[in-house]
N, C-alpha and C positions, 0 to 999 in steps of 0.2 A: 868820596867812593874810591877805593883803590883801584888801581889799573887791573887786579885781578880778580875783581868782582863782576859778577855778570848782571847786567840790568835785567830785573824781573819784568815779565809782560804785566801791562795795566789790567786790574781786575775790571771785569765789566760792570757798568754803572748799576747800581741797586735801582729796585722798584722797575717801573715801566711796564708796558704791554706784555704779558706773558707769551703771545703769540707773535711778537716781533721776531723775524727770521735773524739767525745768527750770520755774520758775515761768511760768504763761502765763494766757490768759485763762480766767476760770471756766468758760465751756461747755466749752472744749476739753478741761481737767481732768475735767469731768463725764462727757464723752464716753469718754475714756480710762478713767475708773472703771467704765463699763458693760462693759467688756471684763474686768473683774477679778471672779469670782464671789463672792470674799470680801468685796469694796466694797458689793455690792449685797444689800438686803434683803428685796425683792419679786420675785415672778414673774409676769408676765402670760402667760397660756396662751390662743393664739388658737383660733378655729373649726377650723383645720386641724391642730391639737394642737402646733403649733410653739410654742416659750417665747421669751420676751423678758425679760431681767434689767432690773431698773429700782430706783430709789430711792425708797422710800415716801413720804419726806417731802418731795422733789421734787414728786412726783406730786400730793400732798396739797396742797401750796401753791399749784400751778400751776392746778389743777381742783379747784371746789368739788365735783364729782361723785365724784372721786378722793377727795377729803377726806372726803367722807360714809362712802365705802366703807371707806376705809383707817383713819380717826381715829375713826370713829363707832362705834354698836352694832351694825353688820352683821357677818355672820360673816366676811366679807373683812378686816375689822380684826384678827382673830386669827387670820389664815390668812397662809402665806408665799407662797401662790399664788392669782390671781385668774383666772377663766375668764370671757373675754367672746366676744360674738357677732361679731368681727373677724377678718379672717385675721392671723396674725403678722407678715406683712411691714407690714401698715398699722398695728399696733400699735407696731411699731418705729420706724415715723415719728413717731408720736404721742410716743413716749418721748423720741427724739432733738429734737424740738421743744420738748419740756418742758424738757430740758437745755440747749439752745442757741440758742433761736428760731430755728431753720432746719432744712431736711432735705437735706443734701448731695446726694442723687442728684436732688431736683428743681431744685436750684440749677444742677447741672451741664448737666441737659437743657434748661434755660431758655437758659442761656448758649451752648449749643452751637449751630453753624453747619452740624451734619451732619445730614440728613434720613434717618433709617431708619424706614419707615412702620409695621412690624410693633412694633420696641419704643418707638417713640414712641406708638403707640395704647396699649400696655399701660401706659405711664407716666402718660398723661392719666387714663387710667380710674383708677388708683391715685390721682391727685391729686383727682378727683371725689371717690373713697371716702372719702378723708383728710377733703375738706371735709365729708362726711356726718359723720364721726366727730366732727369739732371741735364739731358741734351736740350730739352725744350727751354729749360730756364737758364742754360749757361752755367750750370754749377759744376765746374770742373772737379773741385774736390768731392763732391758727392759722387760722382760718376767712379772716382779714382776708389773711394771708400766702398762702394757696393760691388763693383765690378772686378777689379784689380784686388782688394783686400778680402773679399769674401766669396763672392761667386768664382773668380779666378781659381782661388786658393781650393775651393770645391771640386772643380773640374779636374784641376792638375794633380791633386793628392788622391791615394787611395782610400782615405780616410777624410770625413768631413771635418773632423777635429780631433784632437788626443782621446783617447778611449772609447770611440764611437765605432759602432759595427762596420766594418770594412765595405759590407754588402748594401749599406744604405746608400753607396754611389749609384747603384743602377738607375732608381727612379729620380735620384738626384739631378743627375746629368740630362736624363731624358726631359724632365720638367723644365730645366733652364733653357735647353734648346728648342722646346715645343713652344715655350713662352715666348724666346726671343724673336721666332719667326713672324710673330704680330706686329713687332717694332723695327720699321725701316731703319731707323739709326743705329740699329745694334750688331753691324755686321760682324766686327770683331769678336763680341761673345757667340754669336751664331757659329762662325768657323771654328773657335776653341771649343765648344761642346760637341759639334759633328767630329772634330778630328778625335775627341776622346771616345765617342761611340765606335768610331772606326777601327779605334785601336785596340778595343776589347769588346767585342759585340757581343758576344754569347753574355757577358758579364753584366752588361749596361742594359741590354735589352729582354734577354730570356730569364736570368735568374730570379727566381721568387724571393723576395723580403717581406715579411710580415702581410703576407696576402698580395701583395704588389710586384710586378715586375715592370722593369723601364718601358717596355714597349705598351703597357696598358695605359700610360698617363699621355700618350700622344694623340693629337687629333687626327681625324681622317687625313686632312692635308700633310701634315708632318709625316705621317706612317707612308703615304704615297711618295713624298719626297725621298724618304730614306731607301724605300725598295727600288727606286729607279736611279739611285746614287751608284755610278759605276764604280767609285772607289770603294764601297762598302764590301769587305771581304768577310764571308760568311757562309759557312757550310750550308748547303740548301734545306737541310733537315732543321738546321738552328733557324733559318729564317722562316720556315713553314710553322715551326713551333711558335715563333714569334708572333706570326699573323694569327694564328689560331688562338693566342692568349690574348690578344687584342679583341679579337670578336667575342670573348667570352665575358670580357669586363664592362660594366655598365657606367661609363665616365663620360663626361663631356654632352651630358643631356641626350645621348642616344642608347636606345634600347637594344638588347641583345639583337634582336631580328636586325635591326637597321645595321648594326656593325658588324653581324655576319654576311649580310649582302654586300657592303663595302668591301669586306677582306675576300 
């Protein structure tokens, strides 16, 4: 063969199992393996009873917390199941990240230019919970991926993503702040979101987008903390409008009468 001739890649062998996976990225292969019960050797059981299959060694190598659980002297190290105080949806996200350094549903949400308030709020709340889980499991990369790359970008920018409606920001930021208040480990995220609310109070609290305003997504405790915040710079009429809007929206399992009484 002359020096100027390029070597051709070998052709795949003929025959064999048609379903045999082609060589690909390690993360893709691991994610495919999660769908094969015979390939997984540990099951995470969520607070809701849902089960999430996983690879013991992968979890142990990615997380020191999992490592101590699964490879140490804890009882979990001798069990095929681990019960954890996170919903199975959140555990599935954690396992997916450990296998692939990403979470497909979060990536799809972040890149989408379609605004669906109720679905978006649910995804944002899950992102915040995953951020808290990253602290619990000692997954610094997961925290950076969710908080710095995604939630932080959503909060800091006027638009959630290229092409998105700028006004989506109103309930995005309030949702992130409201959910982060439930997580003691997320002080940095709480401060970042509250600063954004304070910087543009009318836009983040009062402006209506798709039938939702930012204030409507707040829990009673979050609303009270916001109203009592001395740093909040807002015209009295805007604050009154925000509280009235909150009282008219049935979220957080509270009926309108309950919300009006609280307001």
